C-alpha positions in Angstrom: 25.7 21.6 -7.9 22.8 24.1 -9.1 19.5 22.6 -8.3 16.8 21.3 -11.0 13.1 22.5 -10.5 10.6 20.4 -12.5 7.5 22.8 -13.4 5.4 22.9 -16.1 2.5 24.2 -18.2 -0.3 23.5 -15.9 -1.4 21.0 -13.3 -2.3 16.9 -14.2 0.8 17.3 -16.9 3.0 14.0 -15.7 5.5 16.0 -13.6 5.5 13.7 -10.8 6.6 11.1 -13.4 8.8 13.2 -15.3 10.5 13.9 -11.8 11.1 10.2 -11.1 12.6 9.5 -14.5 14.9 12.7 -14.1 15.9 11.6 -10.7 16.4 7.9 -12.0 18.5 9.0 -15.0 20.5 11.3 -12.7 20.5 9.0 -9.4 19.6 12.1 -7.8 18.3 13.2 -4.6 14.3 14.2 -4.8 12.2 17.1 -3.2 8.7 18.3 -2.9 8.8 21.7 -1.4 5.0 22.2 -1.3 2.4 19.0 -1.3 -1.3 20.2 -1.2 -3.5 17.1 -0.9 -2.5 14.1 0.8 -5.5 11.9 1.0 -4.4 9.9 -2.0 -1.2 9.8 -1.3 1.9 12.1 -2.0 4.1 13.1 -4.9 7.2 11.8 -3.2 5.9 8.6 -2.0 5.1 7.9 -5.8 8.5 8.8 -6.7 9.9 6.4 -3.6 7.8 3.9 -5.4 8.8 4.3 -9.2 12.9 4.2 -8.5 15.0 1.6 -9.4 18.2 2.8 -7.8 19.7 2.7 -4.0 21.3 6.1 -4.0 18.4 8.8 -4.1 17.3 10.3 -0.8 13.5 11.4 -1.0 13.7 14.3 1.6 10.4 15.5 3.4 8.5 18.3 2.7 8.7 21.9 4.0 4.8 22.1 4.0 2.3 19.0 3.7 -1.4 20.6 3.3 -4.6 18.7 3.2 -6.4 20.1 0.6 -5.7 19.5 -3.2 -6.0 22.8 -4.2 -3.5 26.1 -5.4 -1.1 26.0 -2.3 -2.0 29.6 -1.3 -5.7 28.3 -0.9 -4.7 25.2 0.9 -2.7 27.0 3.6 -5.0 29.5 3.9 -7.7 26.6 5.1 -5.4 25.8 7.5 -4.5 29.2 8.8 -1.1 29.1 7.4 0.9 31.1 4.9 3.9 29.6 2.8 6.9 31.7 3.1 9.9 31.7 0.5 12.6 32.4 3.1 11.1 29.0 5.0 11.4 27.5 2.1 14.9 28.0 1.1 15.9 27.6 4.6 14.4 23.9 4.2 16.3 23.2 0.9 18.0 19.8 1.4 22.1 19.8 0.9 23.2 16.7 -0.9 26.3 15.1 0.0 29.2 16.3 -0.7 26.9 18.6 -3.7 28.2 15.7 -5.5 24.4 14.1 -6.5 21.7 16.8 -8.3 18.7 17.4 -6.6 15.9 17.1 -8.3 13.0 19.7 -6.8 9.1 19.2 -8.1 6.8 22.2 -8.3 3.3 22.4 -7.4 0.9 22.6 -10.6 2.4 25.3 -13.0 5.2 28.0 -13.0 2.4 30.7 -12.2 0.6 28.8 -9.2 0.7 31.4 -6.4 2.2 29.8 -2.8 1.3 32.9 -0.9 -0.7 36.2 -1.8 2.3 37.8 -3.3 4.3 35.2 -4.9 4.1 32.3 -7.6 6.0 29.1 -8.2 8.5 31.3 -10.6 9.5 33.5 -7.8 10.3 30.3 -5.5 12.6 29.0 -8.7 14.4 32.4 -9.0 15.3 32.3 -4.9 16.3 28.9 -5.0 18.5 29.8 -7.8 17.4 26.3 -9.9 18.0 25.6 -13.6 14.1 24.2 -14.6 12.9 21.2 -16.6 9.4 22.6 -18.3 7.0 19.5 -18.5 4.4 20.0 -21.3 1.7 17.4 -21.7 0.3 17.0 -25.3 -3.1 18.1 -25.5 -5.7 20.7 -27.4 -4.9 24.0 -25.9 -1.0 23.0 -25.0 0.5 25.1 -27.4 -0.8 28.2 -25.9 0.1 26.8 -22.2 3.4 25.9 -23.6 4.5 29.2 -25.3 2.9 31.1 -22.5 4.9 29.6 -20.1 8.4 29.4 -21.6 7.6 33.7 -22.7 7.3 33.9 -18.6 10.4 31.9 -18.2 12.6 34.6 -20.4 10.9 37.5 -19.1 12.3 36.3 -15.6 15.6 35.0 -17.0 15.1 31.4 -15.8 17.7 29.5 -16.9 15.7 26.6 -18.6 17.3 23.3 -19.3 14.5 22.3 -22.1 11.4 20.1 -22.5 10.3 17.1 -22.0 6.7 16.2 -23.5 4.4 13.8 -22.2 1.7 12.1 -23.9 0.3 11.9 -27.4 -2.1 14.4 -29.2 -0.8 15.5 -32.4 2.7 16.1 -33.9 3.6 19.8 -32.6 6.4 19.0 -30.3 9.0 20.0 -32.7 7.4 23.6 -33.3 7.2 24.6 -29.5 10.6 23.7 -29.4 11.2 26.0 -32.2 9.5 28.8 -31.4 10.6 29.0 -27.6 14.2 28.0 -28.6 14.2 25.6 -26.1 15.5 22.0 -26.4 13.7 19.0 -26.3 15.5 16.2 -23.3 12.6 13.7 -24.4 8.9 12.7 -25.3 7.5 10.3 -23.1 4.9 8.1 -24.4 1.6 7.2 -22.6 1.3 3.9 -20.6 -1.5 2.7 -19.0 0.4 1.7 -16.0 3.6 3.6 -15.0 5.7 1.1 -12.9 9.5 0.9 -12.1 10.3 -1.0 -15.4 8.7 1.9 -17.2 10.7 4.8 -15.4 14.1 2.8 -15.7 13.5 2.5 -19.2 12.6 5.9 -19.8 15.4 7.5 -17.7 17.9 5.2 -19.6 16.7 6.4 -23.1 17.1 10.3 -22.0 20.1 10.0 -20.0 22.8 10.9 -22.9 20.6 13.7 -23.7 19.8 15.1 -20.3 23.8 15.0 -19.6 24.9 16.9 -22.7 22.4 19.4 -21.5 23.3 19.7 -18.1 
């Protein structure tokens, strides 16, 4: 199966929660290729804590970096350089290719992974489909349209949008302007837990399956 890469319009937009919901909905495997910042725990550990199904495998990161920064900066601080060929070789294979593999990116789609390549270059190299995450805030229309524009420029196979949080009612306008469908709109809650993730996974499962 073609892997599904979760990316979005920036940092702190809810990619990890959306990754958990999509992983739960598909009973897929999960992989975070690059983890930058580990002091408060990793995204993989958070996803593991939010899943209810027993089929998902959480695969280890290819790069785990101490500094909570852009991957190229975090790697440079440790005297390392992130290599896309290494990431390709590290990509997990799902059992008999019968399960989807959900990959979670670092930051937004144009975050640098090294001095010359970006998250979008990793997506192309991994031959992944993409789910775009947009969090509703002042300025997110601009960030969402710019993200969609670079996806079209690079001929990325975009499945659709998952919107997160509430601000104003313009999700349908982003869908119309970009031409990418809405998979789901995740409401804001103070505490995200297993029951919330399972509830949201069940709500979007049918819509997601139709788009895959």
